[in-house]
Every structure is written in structure tokens, then in C-alpha cells.
C-alpha positions in Angstrom: 172.7 58.3 86.5 170.3 55.4 85.8 171.6 52.8 88.1 169.1 50.2 87.0 170.1 51.1 83.5 173.8 50.6 84.1 173.5 47.3 85.9 171.8 45.7 82.9 174.1 46.7 80.7 177.0 45.1 82.8 174.7 42.1 83.3 174.0 41.7 79.6 177.6 41.8 78.2 178.7 39.2 81.0 180.2 36.2 79.2 178.2 33.2 79.4 179.0 30.7 81.8 180.8 34.0 84.0 180.9 34.4 87.6 178.1 36.7 89.2 178.9 40.4 89.1 178.9 41.0 93.4 177.5 44.1 94.4 180.9 45.1 95.3 182.6 44.8 91.9 179.2 47.0 90.3 179.9 49.4 93.2 183.6 49.8 92.0 182.9 50.4 88.7 180.3 53.0 89.0 182.2 54.8 91.8 179.4 54.8 94.4 178.8 52.8 97.7 177.6 49.3 97.6 174.9 51.1 100.2 173.7 53.4 97.2 173.6 50.2 94.5 171.5 47.7 96.7 168.3 48.9 96.2 168.5 49.5 92.6 170.1 45.5 92.3 166.9 44.6 94.7 164.4 46.0 92.6 166.1 44.5 89.5 165.7 41.1 90.9 162.3 41.7 92.3 160.9 43.1 88.6 162.9 39.7 87.1 165.3 41.1 85.3 168.1 39.7 86.8 168.9 36.7 89.1 170.3 37.7 92.8 172.5 35.4 94.4 172.1 35.4 98.0 174.6 34.7 100.7 173.7 33.8 104.8 175.5 36.4 106.7 175.3 35.5 110.6 171.9 33.6 109.3 170.6 36.3 107.1 169.7 36.2 103.5 172.0 38.5 101.8 172.1 39.5 98.6 175.6 39.8 97.4 175.4 39.4 93.5 173.7 39.7 90.2 173.4 37.4 87.3 171.1 38.2 84.2 167.7 36.7 84.3 166.9 32.8 83.9 170.4 31.9 85.1 170.6 29.6 87.8 172.3 30.9 90.8 175.4 29.3 92.0 175.8 27.6 95.5 177.8 30.0 97.9 180.9 27.6 97.7 181.1 29.0 94.2 181.1 32.7 94.2 
């Protein structure tokens, strides 16, 4: 299973203006753990194929959700 491609398919089928797709949502949908999914999500954000939504967890910025590329990330209170 190529998680990168599966994540991109989910992001591309998300409705415009929809809430960000969380890492937990993706992990449940694919039947894998969030820890297994995170490296693929980071690769997509680093390569510009997805927009990451970061949330501060105990003062540390943490990737929590993804959006299609070019979509601005919402603020923490809208997730």
C-alpha cells in the first residue's frame, strides 16, 4: 500500500471548503496507526503536495491534519 498516493486521493476528493482531514481520520480510514501514517504525511507537506495544519501540543508545533495544496491552513480554533 502506497500511503502517499492514498492520502492524495482522499485530499483530492475532499469538498472545497471542507474541514482539514486529520491524521487520525486517515489512519482509521486506511486501517493503520497514526505513527505509521505521519512520515507519509510529512513527505507530502515537505514536497508541497499537501498543506499541513499544525497545532501546538505542550508548546511543540505538531502536524495534526492535511489540506489540498494551495489551501491556506485554518487557525487552531477552527479544527
